[in-house]
C-alpha positions as CSV (number, residue, x, y, z in Angstrom):
1,M,21.1,-78.2,-78.6
2,D,18.7,-81.0,-78.1
3,F,18.5,-82.4,-74.6
4,D,15.8,-83.4,-72.2
5,R,15.4,-81.3,-69.1
6,D,14.6,-84.5,-67.2
7,D,18.1,-85.8,-67.7
8,R,19.7,-83.1,-65.5
9,D,21.2,-84.0,-62.2
10,F,19.8,-81.9,-59.4
11,G,21.7,-83.5,-56.6
12,E,20.8,-85.9,-53.9
13,G,17.1,-85.5,-52.9
14,R,16.6,-82.2,-54.6
15,D,14.0,-81.0,-57.1
16,R,14.5,-78.5,-59.8
17,K,14.2,-75.5,-57.6
18,G,16.8,-76.6,-55.1
19,R,14.4,-77.6,-52.4
20,G,14.4,-81.0,-50.7
21,G,12.5,-83.6,-52.6
22,A,10.4,-86.6,-51.5
23,R,13.6,-88.5,-50.4
24,D,14.6,-86.0,-47.7
25,G,12.0,-87.3,-45.3
26,G,10.3,-84.0,-44.7
27,E,12.7,-82.9,-42.0
28,R,13.9,-79.8,-43.9
29,G,17.0,-79.4,-41.8
30,R,15.4,-79.3,-38.4
31,G,16.8,-82.5,-37.0
32,P,15.0,-85.0,-34.7
33,G,14.1,-82.5,-32.0
34,R,13.0,-83.3,-28.5
35,R,10.0,-85.4,-27.5
36,K,7.4,-83.4,-25.7
37,M,6.4,-84.8,-22.3
38,C,2.8,-84.7,-21.0
39,R,3.0,-82.2,-18.0
40,F,0.1,-84.0,-16.3
41,C,1.9,-87.4,-16.4
42,A,5.1,-85.7,-15.2
43,D,3.4,-84.1,-12.2
44,P,0.5,-86.2,-10.9
45,K,-0.4,-83.4,-8.4
46,I,-1.8,-81.3,-11.3
47,F,-5.5,-81.9,-11.6
48,I,-7.5,-81.0,-14.8
49,D,-10.6,-79.0,-13.7
50,Y,-13.1,-77.3,-15.9
51,K,-13.4,-74.5,-13.3
52,D,-9.7,-73.6,-13.6
53,V,-9.8,-71.5,-16.8
54,P,-6.2,-70.2,-16.6
55,Q,-5.0,-73.7,-16.6
56,L,-7.1,-74.6,-19.7
57,H,-6.3,-71.4,-21.6
58,P,-2.9,-72.6,-23.1
59,Y,-4.7,-75.5,-24.7
60,V,-7.1,-73.3,-26.7
61,T,-5.9,-71.1,-29.6
62,D,-6.7,-67.5,-30.0
63,R,-9.5,-68.5,-32.5
64,G,-11.1,-70.8,-29.9
65,K,-9.9,-74.1,-31.3
66,L,-8.4,-76.9,-29.2
67,V,-4.6,-77.4,-29.5
68,P,-3.9,-80.9,-30.9
69,R,-1.8,-83.5,-29.1
70,R,1.1,-83.2,-31.4
71,I,1.5,-79.5,-30.6
72,S,0.7,-79.6,-26.9
73,G,2.6,-82.7,-26.1
74,N,-0.2,-84.3,-24.0
75,C,-0.8,-88.0,-23.8
76,A,-4.1,-89.3,-25.2
77,K,-5.6,-89.8,-21.7
78,H,-5.0,-86.2,-20.6
79,Q,-5.8,-84.7,-24.0
80,R,-9.3,-86.3,-23.7
81,A,-9.6,-84.9,-20.1
82,I,-8.6,-81.4,-21.4
83,T,-11.1,-81.6,-24.2
84,Q,-13.9,-82.6,-21.8
85,A,-13.0,-79.8,-19.4
86,V,-12.9,-77.2,-22.1
87,K,-16.3,-78.3,-23.4
88,R,-17.8,-78.1,-19.9
89,A,-16.2,-74.7,-19.3
90,R,-17.8,-73.5,-22.5
91,N,-21.2,-74.8,-21.6
92,I,-21.4,-72.9,-18.4
93,A,-19.9,-69.7,-20.0
94,L,-16.5,-69.8,-18.3
95,M,-14.8,-69.9,-21.8
96,P,-16.1,-68.6,-25.1
97,F,-17.1,-70.9,-28.0
98,T,-15.7,-68.5,-30.5
99,V,-13.8,-65.2,-30.6
100,Q,-15.5,-61.9,-31.3
101,G,-14.9,-60.5,-34.7
102,E,-13.0,-57.3,-35.2
């Protein structure tokens, strides 16, 4: 039995282990999903303020890092404003720079 392993047919867009290959677009069966809307653009009455820590808290991870735009769904303008507000809140000790170790 002399055959090349590379000649096997693994199906449309599949690699040898049955996972999606490079041709599947990286979706992995999730579908297109729904586009996130910037909550500050949707409701102009919401104002980004560095003194309002509970409003800024969802945009900072439990490790103290800022949540990126692609996760939070903010537009570029409001993401910059949130970043500036978090930095100001950290400088006057309203928010921590890092999380205490366990």
